VMD Tcl script that builds the backbone (N, CA, C; Angstrom):
set m [mol new atoms 240]
animate dup $m
set s [atomselect $m all]
$s set {name element resname resid chain x y z} {
  {N N MET 1 A -26.275 -12.435 -29.068}
  {CA C MET 1 A -25.619 -11.997 -27.754}
  {C C MET 1 A -26.738 -13.091 -26.604}
  {N N ARG 2 A -25.366 -13.205 -25.493}
  {CA C ARG 2 A -25.803 -14.183 -24.099}
  {C C ARG 2 A -26.421 -12.989 -23.163}
  {N N THR 3 A -26.784 -11.904 -23.402}
  {CA C THR 3 A -26.997 -10.968 -22.327}
  {C C THR 3 A -28.541 -10.339 -22.544}
  {N N VAL 4 A -29.185 -9.973 -21.632}
  {CA C VAL 4 A -30.177 -9.303 -21.569}
  {C C VAL 4 A -30.507 -8.050 -21.055}
  {N N ARG 5 A -30.779 -6.781 -21.666}
  {CA C ARG 5 A -31.291 -5.406 -21.047}
  {C C ARG 5 A -32.566 -5.407 -21.016}
  {N N LEU 6 A -32.746 -5.174 -19.955}
  {CA C LEU 6 A -34.492 -5.347 -19.696}
  {C C LEU 6 A -34.886 -3.678 -19.755}
  {N N SER 7 A -34.218 -2.639 -19.656}
  {CA C SER 7 A -34.634 -1.691 -19.788}
  {C C SER 7 A -34.102 -0.738 -20.930}
  {N N ASP 8 A -33.973 0.195 -21.349}
  {CA C ASP 8 A -32.879 0.879 -22.835}
  {C C ASP 8 A -32.321 1.964 -21.390}
  {N N ALA 9 A -32.778 2.286 -20.099}
  {CA C ALA 9 A -31.981 3.189 -19.420}
  {C C ALA 9 A -30.897 2.474 -18.795}
  {N N ASP 10 A -31.117 0.846 -18.611}
  {CA C ASP 10 A -30.174 0.077 -17.742}
  {C C ASP 10 A -28.685 0.372 -18.243}
  {N N ASN 11 A -27.728 0.539 -17.434}
  {CA C ASN 11 A -26.293 0.386 -17.603}
  {C C ASN 11 A -25.487 -0.914 -17.224}
  {N N VAL 12 A -26.413 -1.644 -16.863}
  {CA C VAL 12 A -25.949 -3.397 -16.785}
  {C C VAL 12 A -26.918 -4.185 -17.379}
  {N N VAL 13 A -26.293 -5.184 -18.178}
  {CA C VAL 13 A -26.767 -6.429 -18.731}
  {C C VAL 13 A -26.684 -7.673 -17.812}
  {N N THR 14 A -27.836 -8.618 -18.114}
  {CA C THR 14 A -27.742 -9.921 -17.208}
  {C C THR 14 A -27.190 -10.785 -18.529}
  {N N ALA 15 A -26.245 -11.591 -17.644}
  {CA C ALA 15 A -25.850 -12.642 -18.410}
  {C C ALA 15 A -26.546 -13.942 -18.498}
  {N N ILE 16 A -27.209 -14.449 -19.341}
  {CA C ILE 16 A -27.929 -15.616 -19.450}
  {C C ILE 16 A -27.351 -16.795 -19.737}
  {N N ALA 17 A -26.046 -16.879 -20.029}
  {CA C ALA 17 A -25.049 -17.976 -19.887}
  {C C ALA 17 A -23.687 -17.547 -19.239}
  {N N GLN 18 A -23.060 -18.107 -18.726}
  {CA C GLN 18 A -21.496 -17.516 -18.034}
  {C C GLN 18 A -20.740 -17.227 -19.365}
  {N N LEU 19 A -20.032 -16.278 -18.880}
  {CA C LEU 19 A -19.503 -15.439 -20.141}
  {C C LEU 19 A -18.136 -15.762 -19.878}
  {N N ALA 20 A -17.296 -15.951 -20.540}
  {CA C ALA 20 A -15.744 -15.983 -20.673}
  {C C ALA 20 A -15.158 -14.566 -21.005}
  {N N PRO 21 A -14.143 -14.250 -20.366}
  {CA C PRO 21 A -13.606 -13.085 -20.842}
  {C C PRO 21 A -13.313 -12.801 -22.758}
  {N N GLY 22 A -13.979 -11.962 -22.980}
  {CA C GLY 22 A -13.817 -11.584 -24.535}
  {C C GLY 22 A -15.329 -11.939 -25.196}
  {N N GLU 23 A -16.068 -12.899 -24.500}
  {CA C GLU 23 A -17.572 -13.041 -25.171}
  {C C GLU 23 A -18.650 -11.934 -24.828}
  {N N ASP 24 A -19.253 -11.569 -25.683}
  {CA C ASP 24 A -19.972 -10.771 -25.726}
  {C C ASP 24 A -19.442 -9.402 -24.967}
  {N N GLY 25 A -18.667 -9.118 -25.119}
  {CA C GLY 25 A -18.309 -8.029 -24.433}
  {C C GLY 25 A -17.786 -7.838 -23.096}
  {N N ALA 26 A -17.729 -9.303 -22.657}
  {CA C ALA 26 A -17.142 -9.299 -20.951}
  {C C ALA 26 A -15.481 -8.938 -21.215}
  {N N ALA 27 A -15.290 -8.382 -19.923}
  {CA C ALA 27 A -13.735 -8.119 -19.573}
  {C C ALA 27 A -13.372 -9.186 -19.030}
  {N N GLU 28 A -14.203 -9.853 -18.083}
  {CA C GLU 28 A -14.096 -11.019 -17.136}
  {C C GLU 28 A -14.788 -11.898 -17.179}
  {N N LEU 29 A -14.610 -13.002 -16.441}
  {CA C LEU 29 A -15.595 -14.041 -16.293}
  {C C LEU 29 A -17.077 -13.492 -15.579}
  {N N ILE 30 A -18.027 -13.567 -16.277}
  {CA C ILE 30 A -19.643 -12.898 -15.659}
  {C C ILE 30 A -20.456 -14.282 -16.024}
  {N N PRO 31 A -20.537 -14.889 -14.263}
  {CA C PRO 31 A -21.313 -15.957 -14.302}
  {C C PRO 31 A -22.517 -15.963 -14.389}
  {N N ARG 32 A -23.404 -16.804 -15.117}
  {CA C ARG 32 A -24.983 -16.967 -15.790}
  {C C ARG 32 A -25.749 -16.346 -14.329}
  {N N GLY 33 A -26.495 -15.246 -14.707}
  {CA C GLY 33 A -27.456 -14.786 -14.273}
  {C C GLY 33 A -26.784 -13.537 -13.210}
  {N N HIS 34 A -25.354 -12.766 -13.404}
  {CA C HIS 34 A -25.057 -12.039 -12.928}
  {C C HIS 34 A -25.180 -10.940 -13.781}
  {N N LYS 35 A -24.755 -9.879 -13.421}
  {CA C LYS 35 A -24.528 -8.298 -13.922}
  {C C LYS 35 A -23.430 -8.077 -14.860}
  {N N MET 36 A -23.337 -7.659 -15.951}
  {CA C MET 36 A -22.052 -6.851 -16.403}
  {C C MET 36 A -22.523 -5.404 -16.879}
  {N N ALA 37 A -21.323 -4.901 -16.831}
  {CA C ALA 37 A -21.538 -3.244 -16.836}
  {C C ALA 37 A -21.590 -3.093 -18.567}
  {N N ALA 38 A -22.775 -2.113 -19.320}
  {CA C ALA 38 A -22.543 -2.426 -20.224}
  {C C ALA 38 A -22.217 -0.918 -21.146}
  {N N ARG 39 A -21.522 -0.329 -20.217}
  {CA C ARG 39 A -20.986 0.979 -20.535}
  {C C ARG 39 A -20.166 1.219 -19.244}
  {N N ALA 40 A -18.745 2.015 -19.120}
  {CA C ALA 40 A -18.029 2.494 -17.835}
  {C C ALA 40 A -19.175 3.326 -16.942}
  {N N ILE 41 A -18.839 2.983 -15.803}
  {CA C ILE 41 A -20.047 3.555 -14.946}
  {C C ILE 41 A -19.074 4.128 -13.764}
  {N N ALA 42 A -19.034 5.538 -13.571}
  {CA C ALA 42 A -18.323 6.069 -12.742}
  {C C ALA 42 A -18.483 5.998 -11.263}
  {N N ARG 43 A -17.536 6.181 -10.612}
  {CA C ARG 43 A -17.693 6.124 -8.870}
  {C C ARG 43 A -18.776 6.598 -8.527}
  {N N GLY 44 A -19.834 6.198 -7.821}
  {CA C GLY 44 A -20.974 6.690 -7.038}
  {C C GLY 44 A -21.992 7.259 -7.964}
  {N N GLU 45 A -22.016 6.658 -9.355}
  {CA C GLU 45 A -23.140 6.960 -10.249}
  {C C GLU 45 A -24.070 5.670 -9.756}
  {N N ALA 46 A -25.198 5.807 -10.084}
  {CA C ALA 46 A -26.517 4.952 -9.909}
  {C C ALA 46 A -26.261 3.718 -10.989}
  {N N VAL 47 A -26.613 2.592 -10.361}
  {CA C VAL 47 A -26.310 1.534 -11.186}
  {C C VAL 47 A -28.033 0.920 -11.382}
  {N N LEU 48 A -28.369 1.032 -12.639}
  {CA C LEU 48 A -29.768 0.751 -13.051}
  {C C LEU 48 A -29.900 -0.504 -13.806}
  {N N LYS 49 A -30.715 -1.450 -13.131}
  {CA C LYS 49 A -31.414 -2.502 -13.723}
  {C C LYS 49 A -33.057 -2.214 -13.836}
  {N N TYR 50 A -33.869 -2.790 -14.612}
  {CA C TYR 50 A -35.246 -2.728 -14.535}
  {C C TYR 50 A -35.503 -1.221 -14.459}
  {N N ALA 51 A -34.495 -0.172 -14.828}
  {CA C ALA 51 A -34.750 1.018 -14.928}
  {C C ALA 51 A -34.504 1.490 -13.653}
  {N N GLN 52 A -34.395 0.832 -12.599}
  {CA C GLN 52 A -34.238 1.021 -11.597}
  {C C GLN 52 A -32.763 1.180 -10.848}
  {N N VAL 53 A -33.155 1.893 -9.907}
  {CA C VAL 53 A -31.713 1.819 -9.104}
  {C C VAL 53 A -31.234 0.677 -8.039}
  {N N ILE 54 A -30.279 -0.083 -8.606}
  {CA C ILE 54 A -30.104 -1.395 -7.524}
  {C C ILE 54 A -28.582 -1.098 -6.933}
  {N N GLY 55 A -28.323 0.174 -6.939}
  {CA C GLY 55 A -26.879 0.542 -5.792}
  {C C GLY 55 A -25.889 1.276 -6.636}
  {N N TYR 56 A -25.082 1.617 -6.536}
  {CA C TYR 56 A -24.336 2.838 -6.823}
  {C C TYR 56 A -22.581 2.221 -6.779}
  {N N ALA 57 A -22.140 2.514 -7.618}
  {CA C ALA 57 A -20.775 2.050 -8.082}
  {C C ALA 57 A -19.558 2.489 -7.033}
  {N N ALA 58 A -19.092 1.920 -6.345}
  {CA C ALA 58 A -18.119 1.968 -4.974}
  {C C ALA 58 A -16.657 2.226 -5.706}
  {N N GLY 59 A -16.998 2.436 -7.062}
  {CA C GLY 59 A -15.264 2.781 -7.644}
  {C C GLY 59 A -16.085 2.523 -9.169}
  {N N ASP 60 A -14.823 3.277 -9.972}
  {CA C ASP 60 A -15.536 3.320 -11.463}
  {C C ASP 60 A -15.206 1.997 -12.081}
  {N N ILE 61 A -16.365 1.130 -12.286}
  {CA C ILE 61 A -16.422 0.198 -13.325}
  {C C ILE 61 A -16.333 0.045 -14.784}
  {N N GLY 62 A -15.684 -0.633 -14.976}
  {CA C GLY 62 A -15.360 -0.837 -16.526}
  {C C GLY 62 A -16.431 -1.257 -17.393}
  {N N PRO 63 A -16.143 -1.013 -18.947}
  {CA C PRO 63 A -17.091 -1.784 -19.650}
  {C C PRO 63 A -16.852 -2.970 -19.578}
  {N N GLY 64 A -18.167 -3.891 -19.434}
  {CA C GLY 64 A -17.613 -5.603 -19.476}
  {C C GLY 64 A -17.351 -5.982 -18.356}
  {N N ALA 65 A -17.226 -5.441 -17.105}
  {CA C ALA 65 A -16.763 -5.809 -16.229}
  {C C ALA 65 A -18.083 -6.344 -15.085}
  {N N HIS 66 A -17.838 -7.590 -14.332}
  {CA C HIS 66 A -18.777 -8.120 -13.636}
  {C C HIS 66 A -19.441 -6.785 -12.168}
  {N N VAL 67 A -20.544 -6.668 -12.060}
  {CA C VAL 67 A -21.181 -5.879 -11.390}
  {C C VAL 67 A -21.833 -6.597 -10.165}
  {N N HIS 68 A -21.678 -6.384 -8.903}
  {CA C HIS 68 A -21.599 -7.550 -8.210}
  {C C HIS 68 A -21.384 -6.889 -7.060}
  {N N THR 69 A -21.862 -7.339 -5.558}
  {CA C THR 69 A -21.372 -6.931 -4.308}
  {C C THR 69 A -19.726 -6.432 -4.044}
  {N N HIS 70 A -18.995 -6.999 -4.972}
  {CA C HIS 70 A -17.757 -6.453 -4.540}
  {C C HIS 70 A -17.432 -4.935 -5.192}
  {N N ASN 71 A -18.347 -4.574 -5.845}
  {CA C ASN 71 A -18.165 -3.043 -6.675}
  {C C ASN 71 A -19.539 -2.003 -6.507}
  {N N LEU 72 A -19.938 -2.747 -5.620}
  {CA C LEU 72 A -21.388 -1.799 -5.902}
  {C C LEU 72 A -21.320 -1.513 -3.940}
  {N N GLU 73 A -22.182 -0.288 -3.914}
  {CA C GLU 73 A -22.567 0.437 -2.103}
  {C C GLU 73 A -23.979 0.528 -2.263}
  {N N PHE 74 A -24.319 0.011 -1.265}
  {CA C PHE 74 A -26.012 0.956 -0.914}
  {C C PHE 74 A -26.161 1.979 -0.253}
  {N N ARG 75 A -27.166 2.490 -0.288}
  {CA C ARG 75 A -27.386 3.910 0.269}
  {C C ARG 75 A -28.940 3.640 0.863}
  {N N ASN 76 A -29.048 4.450 1.852}
  {CA C ASN 76 A -30.423 4.435 2.408}
  {C C ASN 76 A -30.951 5.723 2.141}
  {N N VAL 77 A -32.045 5.700 0.922}
  {CA C VAL 77 A -32.470 6.647 0.353}
  {C C VAL 77 A -33.839 6.747 0.614}
  {N N GLU 78 A -34.308 7.616 1.417}
  {CA C GLU 78 A -35.845 7.641 1.516}
  {C C GLU 78 A -36.586 8.489 0.657}
  {N N ALA 79 A -37.727 8.375 0.132}
  {CA C ALA 79 A -38.555 9.435 -0.358}
  {C C ALA 79 A -38.978 10.451 0.305}
  {N N GLU 80 A -38.802 11.630 -0.575}
  {CA C GLU 80 A -39.141 12.710 0.191}
  {C C GLU 80 A -40.919 13.047 -0.316}
}
mol reanalyze $m
mol bondsrecalc $m
mol representation Tube
mol addrep $m
């Protein structure tokens, strides 16, 4: 595998080498150091890396898809 999952809670993995479609579950080109969906992520669902919310899915993200600014949205979340 040429991906790293930093926590069991993560729904994305990080590519440690560029992945071509079909390699290690990639549905499209995944640049080295970028995130790939480890499973389907529904629109509005929190995207987790390091077991931390790094954004929210701007639309449905399929397994193996490149996860980056084009399909993430960011929200101002204040601690209560």
